N, C-alpha and C positions, 0 to 999 in steps of 0.2 A: 030740482031743475037747475038751481044755481051751480051745483057741482058739475052737472053735465055740460053746461055752457063753458065753464072754466076749462074743462077737459078738451072740449072741441076747440077752443081758442088756443090752447097750448099745442094741440096737434096741428092746427092750421099754421102756427108760427113755426114749428119744427119743419113742417113741410115746405114752407116758404123759405126758411133758412137753408135747407138741404137743396132746394131748387136754385137758390142764389149761388151757392158754392159750386154746383155742377154746371152752371151756365158759363159758356165760353165766350159769350159776346164781349167785346172790348179788350180781350187779351192781346190782340195784335196792336192796338192803340197803346197799351201800356209798354209792350216790347219796343215799339217805335219810339216812344218818349224816352225810354232808357238808352236805346242804342243810337238815336239820331245825333246827340252831342259827340259821341265817340267817333262815328263816321265822319262828321263834319270836321272835327279836329284832325283826323287822319288825312282827309282831303286837303286841308289847309297846310299840313305839314309837307305833303307830297308836292304841292304847288310851290312852297317856299324853297324846298330842297332842289326842285327842278330849276327854279329861277337862279339860285345861287350856283348851281352846277353849270348852267349855261353861261352865266357871267364869268365864272372862273375859267371856263374853256376859252372864252373870248380873250380874256387877259392873257392866258398862256399862249395863245396864237399870236397875239401882237407882241409879246415880250420875245418869243422865239424868233419871229420875223425881224424884229429890230436887232437882236443879237446877231442874227445871220447877216444882215446888211452891214452892220458895223464891222463884223469879222472880216468882211471882204473889202474893208477900207473905203467904203462908199459914203460914210457919214462920220462926222466928228461926234463927240459925246453930247454937245449942246444940240446939234441937229437931231440926233437920235432921241434925246429927251423930248424935244418938241414933237417929233414924229410919233413916238409912243404915246404921249399924252393926248395928241389929237385923235389917234385912231382907237384908243382904249376908253376915252371918255364918252359918256352919254349924258343927255340933259339932266337927268335925275341923279347921276352918279359920276362925278368927275374923278379921273384917275390921276395919280402922281407918279412920275417915273423917276428912277435913279439909274443912271448909266455909268458904269465903272469900266474904263478901258485899261488893261494892264498889258504887259509885254506879251504874254502868251495866250491870254483869253479876255473875253468881255462878259460882263455881268449886267443883265437888264432886270430891274425889280420894279414891278407895277403894283400899286396899292390903291384900293378903293374902299369905300364904306359899304359894308354888307347890309346895313339896315335900310339903305335906300334901294338896294337891289331886290330884297325879299318883300313881296307886297304885303304879307301879313305879319311880318317881323317875329315869327315864331322861332325859326331856326337860328337867327343871329343871337338869340338869347343864350343858346347852348354852345355855339361855335365861336362867338366873339364878334366884335364890331368891324373887323377889317378882313378883306379878302386880299391875299398876296399871291402874285404869280412871279416866279423867278426863272430866268433862263441863263445858262452859262454856255458859251460857245468858244472854241479855240480859235485864235486869230489865224488867218491864212497867211502864208508867206507872201511878201511883196515881190 
């Protein structure tokens, strides 16, 4: 009788192991645990990139407008610098402006910190810590 009980116990264990391996309960949880960090990282990257793109577009618009105004002889370099810094700065990310007026063209360069622009700070690690927008416009004749 002892041998028959050992045989039944082995058969029961094999059937139990086979049932466990064929059971699909919990596979979605395992897949979720593996894929959730990847999707979260991707979402954070998209948000960071979008915020940096939005901020860079804003800097480009201000630098282009400032260069256009200066090219029409409506502002001096100091006035243009103050104008550009006032319109390009945000409370969390102040901008610095550089305005160069030459005989035939004007250059406006705006620089700001990219780390304060990106909410999660993932993209600035790859692209650097500065956002720069530069506009060059020909001076109009007087």
